[in-house]
N, C-alpha and C positions, 0 to 999 in steps of 0.2 A: 641668405641669397636665394631667390626664387627662380633664377634663370640660369641656363647653360649657354656658354659662349665658346664657339668653335676656335681652334687654334688658327692664327693668322698664317699668311703665305711665308714659307721658309721656316715654319715650326711644325712640330709634330708631338703627339702624345700616344705612347704605346700601351699605357695602362688605364683601363676604365676606372673611373672614380678618382683619378689624380687630378689635382687642380693646377698642375704645372705643364706648361708647354715647353718643349725643349727646341733649341736651334738645331737645325740640320748641320752636321759638320761639313768642314771644307771638302770640296769634291762631291757633295750631294745636295739635293734640292728637293723641294716640293711646291708645285704651283697650285695645290688644292687647299681650300680651307678645311680645317678639321681633319687633316691627314693623320694616319696612325703610323706612317713610316716616311722615310726619304729615299730618293732614287739617286743612283750614282750618275754623274754626268756621262753621257755617251761619248764614245771616241770622237775626236775632232773638236772637243770642247774641254773647258776646265772651269773651276769655281774656287776662288781663292780667299773666300771669306765665309764665316759660319752665317746660318739663317738665310740662305739664298733661295729664291724663288725661280730662278732660271740660271742656266750655265752660259758661259761666254764662249762664242765660237772662236776657234783658232783663226788668226788673220789669214788672208789670202797668200797662197803659196807656201803655207805651213800646214802641218798635220799632227795629229797625236793619236796613236793607236791605243792609248792607255784609257781604260774605263775608270771614272773617278779621279780624273787629272785634278790636281790642286794648284797648279801654277801655270803662268804664261810660259815659263821655261819648258813645260811639258810639250808645247807646240814647237815642232822641229822644222827646220827648212826641208821642202821637197828635194829628194834626190835629183841629180842632174838628169835632164830630159823628161822629167815628170812634172805634173801639175796637180794642185789640189782640186778636189772635186765636187 
């Protein structure tokens, strides 16, 4: 093989010279081609599958204070007299 190919979105490679791109784990993503790491989903979002290129926002009137949330159930209803923002 005489060419190199960048890892696709949602995949990363942390070792130079490796021919294997790994899926980002649940709760983490990468939106960059050729990434060497995955980022945790920020608070207010989650990602429930491997190989994600973006996180899913918690629905309106819910929130998640957890970084790297892995499930819709991490999105909790806003307390009484508050709204999500």
